[in-house]
C-alpha positions as CSV (number, residue, x, y, z in Angstrom):
1,R,166.9,153.6,215.8
2,D,166.6,157.1,214.4
3,E,168.9,156.2,211.6
4,L,166.7,153.2,210.7
5,V,163.6,155.4,210.7
6,A,165.2,157.9,208.4
7,A,166.4,155.2,206.0
8,A,162.9,153.7,205.8
9,A,161.4,157.1,205.1
10,G,164.0,157.7,202.4
11,E,163.1,154.4,200.8
12,R,159.4,155.3,200.8
13,R,160.1,158.6,199.1
14,D,162.1,156.8,196.5
15,D,159.3,154.3,195.9
16,R,156.8,157.2,195.5
17,Q,159.1,158.9,193.0
18,D,159.5,155.6,191.0
19,L,155.7,155.2,190.9
20,R,155.3,158.8,189.7
21,L,157.9,158.2,187.0
22,D,156.2,154.9,185.9
23,H,152.9,156.7,185.8
24,D,154.3,159.5,183.7
25,V,155.8,157.0,181.2
26,V,152.5,155.2,180.9
27,V,150.6,158.4,180.3
28,C,153.2,159.5,177.7
29,V,152.9,156.3,175.8
30,H,149.1,156.6,175.9
31,E,149.0,160.1,174.7
32,D,151.5,159.7,171.9
33,P,150.6,156.6,169.9
34,P,152.9,155.3,167.1
35,L,152.7,157.2,163.8
36,G,150.2,155.8,161.4
37,V,148.0,153.9,163.8
38,A,145.1,156.4,163.6
39,P,144.9,156.4,159.8
40,L,145.1,152.6,159.7
41,A,142.3,152.4,162.2
42,A,140.2,154.9,160.2
43,H,140.9,152.9,157.0
44,T,139.7,149.7,158.7
45,C,136.5,151.4,159.9
46,M,135.8,152.9,156.5
47,V,136.3,149.5,154.7
48,K,133.6,148.0,157.0
49,T,131.3,150.9,156.4
50,F,131.9,151.0,152.7
51,L,131.1,147.3,152.2
52,L,128.0,147.5,154.3
53,L,126.6,150.4,152.3
54,L,127.9,149.0,149.0
55,F,125.9,145.8,149.3
56,S,122.7,147.8,149.4
57,L,123.2,148.2,145.7
58,Y,123.8,144.5,145.0
59,G,120.1,143.9,144.3
60,F,120.2,146.2,141.3
61,Q,122.9,144.2,139.7
62,L,121.0,141.0,140.1
63,A,117.7,142.6,138.9
64,S,119.3,144.0,135.7
65,Q,121.1,140.8,134.9
66,V,117.9,138.7,135.1
67,L,115.5,141.2,133.5
68,V,117.6,142.4,130.7
69,S,118.8,138.9,129.8
70,A,115.2,137.7,129.6
71,E,114.0,140.6,127.5
72,V,116.9,140.3,125.0
73,Q,116.2,136.6,124.6
74,R,112.6,137.4,123.7
75,G,113.8,139.9,121.1
76,D,112.4,142.9,122.9
77,T,115.6,145.1,122.9
78,R,113.7,148.3,123.2
79,Y,112.1,147.3,126.5
80,A,115.4,145.8,127.6
81,R,117.1,149.2,127.0
82,W,114.3,150.9,129.0
83,T,114.7,148.4,131.8
84,A,118.5,149.0,131.9
85,L,118.0,152.8,132.1
86,R,115.4,152.5,134.8
87,V,117.6,150.2,136.9
88,V,120.5,152.7,136.6
89,R,118.2,155.5,137.6
90,L,117.1,153.7,140.7
91,G,120.6,152.6,141.5
92,V,121.8,156.2,141.4
93,I,118.9,157.3,143.7
94,V,119.7,154.6,146.2
95,A,123.5,155.4,146.0
96,A,122.7,159.1,146.6
97,T,120.7,158.1,149.7
98,V,123.5,155.9,151.0
99,V,126.0,158.8,150.4
100,G,123.8,161.1,152.4
101,L,123.7,158.6,155.3
102,L,127.5,158.3,155.2
103,W,128.0,162.1,155.0
104,F,125.6,163.2,157.7
105,G,125.9,160.1,159.9
106,Q,129.7,159.8,160.0
107,G,129.7,161.0,163.7
108,A,127.3,158.2,164.7
109,I,129.3,155.7,162.7
110,M,132.5,156.6,164.4
111,R,130.9,156.5,167.9
112,A,129.8,152.9,167.1
113,L,133.2,151.8,165.7
114,A,135.8,153.7,167.6
115,V,136.2,156.1,170.6
116,D,139.5,157.7,169.8
117,P,139.0,161.3,168.5
118,T,142.2,161.1,166.3
119,V,140.6,158.1,164.5
120,A,137.4,160.1,164.0
121,V,139.5,163.0,162.4
122,E,141.2,160.5,160.0
123,F,137.8,158.9,159.2
124,A,136.4,162.2,158.2
125,K,139.2,162.6,155.6
126,L,138.1,159.4,154.0
127,V,134.4,160.3,153.7
128,P,134.7,162.5,150.5
129,P,136.4,159.8,148.3
130,T,134.2,157.1,149.6
131,A,131.1,159.1,148.9
132,V,132.1,159.7,145.3
133,M,132.9,156.0,144.9
134,L,129.5,154.9,146.2
135,L,127.7,157.3,143.9
136,I,129.6,156.0,140.9
137,Y,128.9,152.5,141.9
138,G,125.2,153.3,141.6
139,V,125.8,153.3,137.8
140,T,128.6,150.7,137.6
141,W,126.9,147.9,139.6
142,S,123.6,148.3,137.8
143,L,125.2,148.1,134.4
144,D,127.5,145.3,135.5
145,G,124.4,143.2,135.8
146,V,123.4,144.2,132.2
147,V,126.9,143.1,131.0
148,Y,126.6,139.8,132.7
149,G,123.1,139.3,131.4
150,L,124.4,139.9,127.9
151,G,127.1,137.3,128.5
152,D,130.1,139.6,128.2
153,Y,132.0,138.0,131.1
154,V,135.4,138.0,129.4
155,W,135.1,141.7,128.5
156,A,134.1,142.5,132.1
157,A,137.1,140.6,133.5
158,K,139.5,142.4,131.2
159,C,138.0,145.8,132.0
160,S,138.2,145.1,135.7
161,I,141.9,144.1,135.4
162,L,142.9,147.2,133.4
163,A,141.0,149.5,135.7
164,A,142.6,147.9,138.8
165,L,146.1,148.3,137.3
166,S,145.4,152.0,136.6
167,A,144.4,152.4,140.3
168,V,147.6,150.6,141.4
169,V,149.7,153.0,139.3
170,S,147.9,156.0,140.7
171,M,148.6,154.7,144.3
172,L,152.3,154.2,143.6
173,F,152.8,157.7,142.1
174,F,150.2,159.9,143.8
175,A,148.9,158.3,147.1
176,R,150.7,159.7,150.1
177,S,148.0,159.0,152.7
178,A,145.0,156.8,153.3
179,S,142.7,159.4,151.6
180,G,145.1,159.2,148.6
181,V,144.6,155.5,148.4
182,W,140.8,155.9,148.3
183,W,141.0,158.6,145.7
184,S,143.2,156.3,143.6
185,L,140.5,153.6,143.9
186,N,138.1,156.2,142.4
187,V,140.3,156.1,139.3
188,M,139.4,152.4,138.9
189,V,135.7,153.0,139.5
190,V,135.5,155.9,137.0
191,M,137.2,153.9,134.3
192,R,134.9,151.0,134.8
193,A,131.8,153.3,134.8
194,V,132.8,154.9,131.5
195,A,133.7,151.6,129.9
196,V,130.5,149.9,130.9
197,V,128.3,152.7,129.8
198,H,129.9,152.7,126.4
199,R,129.7,148.9,126.2
200,V,126.0,148.8,126.9
201,F,124.5,151.8,125.2
202,F,127.0,153.0,122.5
203,R,128.9,150.0,121.2
204,S,127.6,148.9,117.9
205,T,127.6,145.2,118.8
206,S,125.4,145.8,121.9
207,P,121.7,144.8,121.5
208,L,120.8,147.8,123.7
209,V,122.3,150.4,121.4
210,V,119.9,152.9,119.9
211,P,119.5,152.2,116.2
212,R,120.5,155.1,114.0
213,T,117.2,155.2,112.2
214,N,115.3,155.5,115.5
215,A,117.8,158.1,116.8
216,A,117.4,160.1,113.6
217,S,113.6,159.9,113.8
218,T,113.5,161.2,117.4
219,M,115.6,164.2,116.6
């Protein structure tokens, strides 16, 4: 009987050791997630946040498309140019407000979307390139509406394709992290912004370009 009791006690000790071992393995797996999970989660959270904030600028694109198109058809190009500039100005103001919300509210955003502190750290790395992109979109989306109002759909499509290709090339050669991908997307946004500003206000075929006689008289 003593031998049976000793054997049973030994089995219980072995079971407790197995439970401790299993617990240690579970804890180890929980504390050391696979490489790349946190950046991917942060990227997903930033995409949701970016799209939510970006669509606050969509109204400026629609407004500039309708207003500028109507004014150009009436032949009032001077007022159309004033409207385009005013829409861009308001778009930049709203974009700057949105960037401030993202920059100073990133902690609240992460508490709403994720609870893992490692994801929050990776999310913070994506805030600077996203903020720059949103600010530039204040100009780009406003003038995209002007381009659509003027009927330059083919040019807009070609410009978007070339800018997207440049961003892809930048990702292939320079992006080594999630933040690198977002900075590469900024290459596309900057190229589109420069191209659309030139197309609307400086290209000779644009009805919104400042006539040379008026420009000389104002100097």
